[in-house]
C-alpha positions in Angstrom: 158.6 54.9 68.5 159.5 52.2 65.2 161.0 53.6 62.3 161.4 52.2 58.8 162.8 53.5 55.5 160.8 52.7 52.3 161.9 53.5 48.4 158.2 53.6 47.3 155.5 56.1 46.8 153.9 57.1 49.7 150.7 56.5 47.9 151.3 53.0 48.0 152.1 52.8 51.7 148.8 51.4 54.0 149.1 53.3 57.1 146.6 55.2 59.7 147.8 58.8 58.0 150.5 59.8 55.2 151.9 62.8 55.9 153.1 65.5 53.0 154.8 68.8 53.4 153.2 71.4 51.0 154.5 74.7 50.2 153.0 78.1 49.2 152.4 78.7 45.6 153.1 75.0 44.9 149.5 73.3 44.4 150.2 72.4 40.8 152.8 69.9 41.7 150.5 68.0 44.0 147.7 65.4 44.0 144.2 66.6 42.9 142.6 66.2 46.3 145.6 68.3 47.6 145.1 71.2 44.6 141.4 71.7 45.8 142.2 72.5 49.3 144.4 75.4 48.0 142.0 76.5 45.7 138.8 76.7 48.5 141.8 78.3 50.8 141.5 75.6 53.0 145.3 75.2 53.1 147.6 77.8 51.9 150.9 76.3 52.7 152.3 78.3 55.1 155.0 77.3 58.0 153.5 74.5 60.2 149.5 74.8 59.0 147.8 71.8 59.0 145.1 70.1 56.7 143.8 66.4 57.5 142.1 64.7 54.7 140.1 61.3 55.3 140.1 58.7 53.0 142.0 60.6 50.5 141.4 59.3 46.8 144.5 57.3 45.4 146.3 56.7 48.8 146.2 53.3 50.8 146.4 55.5 53.8 143.5 56.0 55.6 144.2 59.7 55.7 146.1 62.3 54.3 147.8 65.4 56.8 149.0 68.4 54.7 151.7 70.5 57.0 153.0 73.8 55.5 156.5 74.1 54.6 156.4 77.8 53.4 158.6 79.3 50.9 159.8 76.2 49.1 163.1 78.1 48.4 163.8 78.8 52.4 162.6 75.1 53.6 165.6 73.6 55.4 166.0 70.2 57.1 165.3 72.4 60.6 162.1 73.1 59.0 161.1 69.6 58.0 162.3 68.6 61.7 159.4 71.2 62.9 157.1 69.8 60.2 157.7 66.2 61.1 157.2 67.0 64.9 154.4 69.1 64.6 152.5 66.6 62.2 153.0 63.7 64.7 151.8 65.9 67.8 148.5 66.7 65.6 147.9 63.2 64.7 148.8 61.4 68.0 146.2 63.7 69.6 143.7 61.7 67.8 145.3 58.7 68.7 146.6 57.6 65.4 149.4 55.0 65.8 151.0 54.4 62.1 152.3 57.3 60.2 154.4 57.9 56.6 156.0 60.6 55.6 157.4 61.6 52.4 160.7 63.3 51.4 161.4 64.2 48.0 163.3 67.2 46.2 166.1 68.6 48.4 165.4 66.7 51.3 165.5 63.3 50.3 169.0 63.2 51.6 170.5 61.5 54.6 170.2 64.6 56.6 166.8 65.1 55.7 165.6 61.3 56.8 167.6 62.1 60.0 165.6 65.4 60.5 161.9 63.7 59.6 163.0 61.1 62.3 164.1 63.4 64.6 161.3 65.5 64.7 158.9 62.8 65.0 160.4 61.0 67.8 160.8 64.7 70.0 157.1 65.4 68.7 155.9 62.5 70.2 157.4 63.3 73.8 154.9 64.2 76.5 156.1 64.9 80.2 153.7 62.8 81.7 155.5 60.5 83.4 154.1 61.2 86.8 150.5 61.6 86.0 148.1 58.8 87.0 146.2 59.2 83.7 148.7 59.4 81.0 148.7 60.3 77.4 150.5 57.1 76.8 147.9 55.6 74.7 147.9 58.6 72.4 151.4 57.9 70.9 152.5 57.3 67.3 153.9 54.2 67.4 155.6 53.8 63.9 156.8 56.2 61.4 157.8 55.1 57.7 160.0 57.4 55.7 159.4 57.6 52.0 162.0 58.4 49.5 162.2 58.4 45.6 165.4 56.3 46.0 169.2 56.5 47.2 171.9 54.2 48.7 172.7 53.2 52.1 173.6 56.4 53.4 169.9 57.0 53.8 169.7 54.1 56.5 172.7 55.4 58.1 170.8 58.7 58.3 167.8 56.9 59.8 169.6 55.4 62.5 171.5 58.4 63.7 168.0 60.4 63.4 166.4 57.9 65.9 169.6 58.1 68.4 169.8 61.6 68.6 166.0 61.7 69.0 166.0 59.3 71.8 169.1 60.6 73.4 167.5 63.9 73.5 164.2 62.4 74.9 166.7 61.0 77.7 167.7 64.2 78.4 164.3 65.7 78.4 162.9 62.6 80.7 166.0 63.5 83.0 165.4 67.4 83.3 161.5 66.9 83.9 162.0 64.8 87.0 161.4 66.8 90.3 163.7 67.4 92.6 162.5 65.1 95.3 163.0 62.0 92.9 166.0 63.6 91.2 168.8 64.1 93.8 172.5 64.2 93.1 172.9 60.7 94.3 170.1 59.6 91.8 171.3 61.6 88.9 174.9 59.6 89.6 173.0 56.5 89.7 171.0 57.1 86.4 174.4 58.4 85.0 176.0 54.9 86.0 173.1 52.8 84.6 173.3 54.5 81.3 176.9 54.3 81.1 176.9 50.4 81.9 174.4 49.8 79.1 175.9 51.8 76.7 180.0 50.9 77.2 180.9 54.1 78.6 183.3 54.7 81.5 181.9 55.7 84.7 183.5 57.3 87.8 181.8 59.1 90.4 183.6 61.3 92.7 181.9 61.3 96.1 182.2 64.5 98.7 185.2 62.6 100.3 187.0 62.6 97.4 186.0 66.1 96.0 187.5 67.3 99.5 190.7 65.4 98.9 191.2 67.1 95.7 190.7 70.4 97.0 187.3 71.3 95.0 186.0 74.2 97.6 184.2 76.2 95.1 182.0 73.0 94.2 181.4 72.0 97.6 180.8 75.3 99.1 177.4 75.4 97.0 176.8 71.9 98.4 177.3 72.4 102.1 173.5 73.8 102.8 172.1 70.7 101.5 171.3 67.3 103.2 171.7 65.8 99.8 175.7 65.0 99.2 177.3 66.4 96.1 178.7 64.5 93.3 181.2 64.8 90.2 180.0 62.4 87.4 182.9 61.6 85.2 182.0 59.4 81.9 184.6 58.3 79.5 184.1 57.3 75.8 187.3 56.1 74.0 187.2 55.3 70.1 188.8 52.0 68.8 191.1 53.9 66.3 191.4 57.6 67.5 191.8 60.0 64.7 195.5 61.6 64.3 196.1 65.0 66.2 195.5 64.2 69.8 192.4 66.1 70.3 190.3 65.1 73.3 187.0 66.5 73.9 185.7 67.7 77.4 182.1 68.2 77.6 181.1 69.8 81.1 177.4 70.2 82.1 175.8 72.0 85.2 174.0 69.6 87.4 171.8 71.5 89.9 169.0 69.6 90.7 167.4 72.0 92.5 168.4 75.5 93.1 166.8 77.6 95.7 169.2 80.3 95.3 170.5 79.6 98.7 170.7 82.5 101.2 170.1 85.0 98.1 167.0 82.9 98.0 165.0 83.1 94.6 161.5 84.7 94.4 158.9 82.0 95.1 157.1 82.9 91.9 158.7 80.6 89.0 161.0 78.7 91.8 159.2 75.1 90.8 161.2 75.4 87.6 164.6 75.1 89.2 164.6 71.2 88.9 165.7 72.2 85.4 168.8 73.9 86.8 170.3 70.6 85.6 169.4 70.7 82.0 173.2 71.4 80.8 174.3 67.9 82.8 171.3 66.2 81.2 172.5 67.4 77.8 175.6 66.2 78.3 174.4 62.8 79.8 172.1 62.6 76.6 175.0 63.4 74.0 177.2 60.8 76.0 174.6 58.2 75.2 174.4 59.3 71.5 178.1 59.2 71.2 178.6 55.6 72.5 176.3 54.6 70.1 177.4 56.7 67.0 181.3 56.3 67.8 183.1 59.5 66.6 186.7 59.0 66.4 187.5 61.4 69.1 187.8 60.4 72.9 185.4 62.2 74.8 185.1 62.8 78.4 181.9 64.3 80.1 182.1 65.9 83.6 178.6 66.6 85.3 178.8 68.3 88.7 176.0 67.7 90.9 174.4 69.5 93.9 171.4 70.8 95.5 171.9 74.4 96.2 169.7 75.1 99.3 169.4 77.2 102.7 170.3 74.9 105.6 172.3 75.8 108.6 175.3 75.0 106.8 174.5 77.0 103.9 177.3 79.1 102.3 177.1 83.1 103.1 177.5 85.9 101.3 180.9 87.2 102.0 182.3 83.5 102.2 185.5 82.9 100.6 186.2 79.4 99.2 189.5 78.2 97.2 189.2 76.2 94.1 190.4 73.2 92.6 192.8 75.6 90.5 194.1 77.2 93.6 192.1 80.7 92.7 189.8 82.1 95.8 186.6 83.2 95.0 184.8 85.9 97.3 180.8 84.7 97.0 179.2 87.6 97.0 175.8 86.2 95.7 175.0 82.4 96.6 172.5 82.2 93.8 175.5 82.5 91.2 176.2 78.8 92.2 176.5 77.2 88.8 179.7 79.0 87.9 181.3 78.1 91.1 180.5 74.2 90.7 181.5 74.3 86.8 184.9 76.1 87.8 185.9 72.9 89.6 184.9 71.1 87.0 186.9 72.7 84.1 189.9 72.7 85.9 189.6 68.4 86.5 188.7 68.3 83.2 192.1 69.7 82.0 193.7 67.4 84.5 192.0 64.3 82.6 193.8 65.6 79.8 191.0 67.3 78.0 192.4 69.5 75.0 189.3 70.8 74.1 186.3 72.1 76.5 182.4 72.8 75.8 180.4 73.4 78.7 176.3 73.8 78.7 174.8 75.5 81.6 171.3 77.2 82.6 173.5 80.0 83.7 172.1 83.3 83.7 168.9 85.0 83.5 171.0 88.1 82.0 171.1 85.8 78.8 167.4 85.6 78.7 167.1 89.3 78.9 169.7 89.7 76.1 168.4 87.0 73.5 165.1 85.6 75.1 163.9 82.2 74.4 165.2 81.7 71.0 169.0 81.5 70.7 171.7 80.1 73.0 174.3 82.5 74.2 177.7 81.4 73.1 181.1 82.7 74.5 184.2 81.5 73.7 187.7 82.0 74.3 189.0 80.0 70.8 187.9 81.2 67.5 188.2 77.9 65.9 186.5 75.7 68.3 183.5 78.4 68.4 183.1 78.0 65.1 183.3 74.4 65.2 180.5 74.4 67.6 178.3 76.9 65.9 178.7 75.3 62.7 177.3 71.8 64.3 174.8 73.7 65.8 173.3 75.2 62.7 173.5 72.1 60.9 171.4 70.8 63.7 169.0 73.6 63.6 169.8 74.7 67.0 170.2 78.3 67.5 173.1 79.9 68.7 174.1 83.4 69.0 177.9 84.7 69.7 178.4 86.7 72.4 181.5 89.0 73.4 183.9 88.1 75.9 186.7 91.2 75.8 189.2 91.3 78.4 187.8 95.0 79.2 185.0 92.8 80.7 187.5 91.6 83.6 187.4 95.4 85.1 183.5 94.4 86.1 185.2 91.1 88.3 187.2 92.7 91.2 187.5 91.4 94.9 189.7 93.5 97.3 189.6 90.2 99.4 189.9 87.6 97.0 191.1 86.6 93.6 187.7 87.2 91.9 183.8 87.4 92.9 181.5 85.3 92.2 179.2 88.1 90.4 179.9 91.1 88.5 177.8 94.2 88.6 174.6 94.7 87.4 175.3 95.0 83.8 176.6 92.4 81.2 175.4 89.4 83.6 175.8 86.7 81.3 179.1 87.9 79.9 180.7 88.6 83.4 179.4 85.0 84.6 181.3 83.6 81.2 184.3 85.6 82.0 184.4 84.0 85.1 184.3 80.8 84.0 187.1 81.8 81.5 189.3 82.0 84.2 189.4 78.0 85.1 189.1 77.2 81.6 192.9 78.5 81.1 194.6 78.2 78.0 192.3 75.8 76.8 190.4 76.1 74.1 186.8 76.2 75.3 183.1 77.0 74.5 180.7 78.2 77.0 176.9 77.7 76.2 174.5 79.4 78.2 170.9 77.5 77.8 169.0 79.4 80.6 166.6 80.8 77.9 166.1 77.8 75.7 166.5 74.8 78.0 162.8 75.1 79.1 159.4 75.5 77.0 156.9 77.7 79.2 154.4 77.0 76.5 153.9 74.2 73.9 155.1 74.7 70.5 153.3 73.1 67.8 156.2 70.5 67.0 156.9 70.2 70.9 155.7 69.7 74.5 155.8 72.0 77.0 158.5 71.3 79.6 162.1 70.4 78.6 163.7 70.8 75.2 166.8 69.0 75.5 168.7 71.8 73.6 172.5 71.2 72.9 172.3 67.5 72.9 172.5 67.2 69.0 175.3 69.9 68.4 177.3 68.3 70.9 177.1 64.8 69.2 177.2 66.5 65.7 180.9 68.2 67.3 182.3 64.9 67.9 181.5 63.4 64.8 182.6 66.3 62.8 185.8 66.6 64.4 
C-alpha cells in the first residue's frame, strides 16, 4: 500500500473514499451531511460503527465513510489504529482502491499518523496466499493522511507506521504458511533472505553444530521429525551505539508444527499448530523493522526452529536430556516442547553477550485459560525491564498483563531424577512454564511473553482478518527504539 501525507483539508482530496472518525455526541462539529445521519439515527458514533455516504456534498471524494470513535475523551491512538483498519476492511470489500483519512485534534501527531497507517496496512491484509481465487483485486492500494499542519515529525511517523505494519504483515505471512511449505529449513532460508535484504548479520546453526555445543534440550524435541532443526541468529549493530553497554536479545519460539510428540494433541484444532512459530515470526518481523528504523542499541535475535513429531526416534516421556547450560531435564510431557528449545536459546543468547532478554512464545494453553484471547501474559525476573516492555506495549496498543513469578512456584517443578522436569502439576501451568524458563535466563534481566492466546484470531475482527495477528512485533521494535 502506498502512503502519503498532505497538509490540506480532506474535502479537497480527490479519492474513492474519504474517511472521517466521528464521535458520540459530537455531531455539531461535523459537515451538514454527517449531522443528518446523526439526526436520522443512521449513525451514532459508537466504536467502529460505519456509515457510507455516496457523492457527499462538499467533498472531492466519491464517497464518505464515517467510522465511530466512541467517547472522544477516551479515544486513543490504539482506537485510531482499529478505526483505520475497520474502515479499510470495509472499503476494500467494495473494491475501493484509493482512500484518504482525516486526522485532527489530539491525534494529528506523529503517533497518530503512524497508528492510522498501521491500521490501514494491517486491515488490508488477508490470509489468502494459497487460494486460487484471491481477494487481491479487492485491496486498497493507496492511503492519504490529511492533517491540518505540523512539521517533519509527521513524515517520520508516516514512515515508521508503514515500516511497522509491513513488518507485522511479514510475520503474519510466515505464521500463515502451512507446515508442509514452511519447515525449519525453509524458515531459516526466509530469515537469511530477509537479513540479506535488510543488511542484518545472519548465522544458521545446523544440527551438527548444535550437537557440538551441547544443545540437548533443543535437539531432543527435534529428533522425532525427518525435518532437521536450526537455530537462526540475526544481528543488528548500530553505527553509533548508545552509552551503557546494553545488548538486547530477542528470542522467539519457532516450532513450525507441533503434533505434541508422543504426548500427542487432540485432533480437533491440531491444524492450527502451524502457528506455533508465531513467536519466532514476531522476532523476525521485529528485526526487519529494527534494521530499517535503526535504534541505538545492538540487538541479537535467536529463533530455535524445529518440528515436534511422533517418528520412531521421537523423544519419550521419562527421557532425560542435558541442556546447553548443563542442567538436566526430565521430559514428563513431550507437548511441553517450546520451553525446551527456548531454554537452550536463552543460554546461547547470554553466551553471545546479550545483557537483556525478551522471549515471545505460544507457550501454554494455560495462559489462554487465565487471560483469554485479549492479553499477552508477561512474566519477568526484572521489574525495570518488565516496565520497559509493558510501556512499549501500551504505546503500541498491544494489551499485556503482568503475571506472578514468585519463588514459591519452584515447588511445582521438582524431579527425583533430574535437575528439573519440563512441566509442573495441573495448576498454574503458564506460571510453571515461565518458572522453567527463568532457570535458564539466570541472572540476566529477562521478560517472557506468552502469546498463545493472542497470536491467532479464530474469527475475523472488524479491523483485522481471521488468522495470524503478528502480536509483539510493534512492542519489540518500540522497546529497542526507546531504549
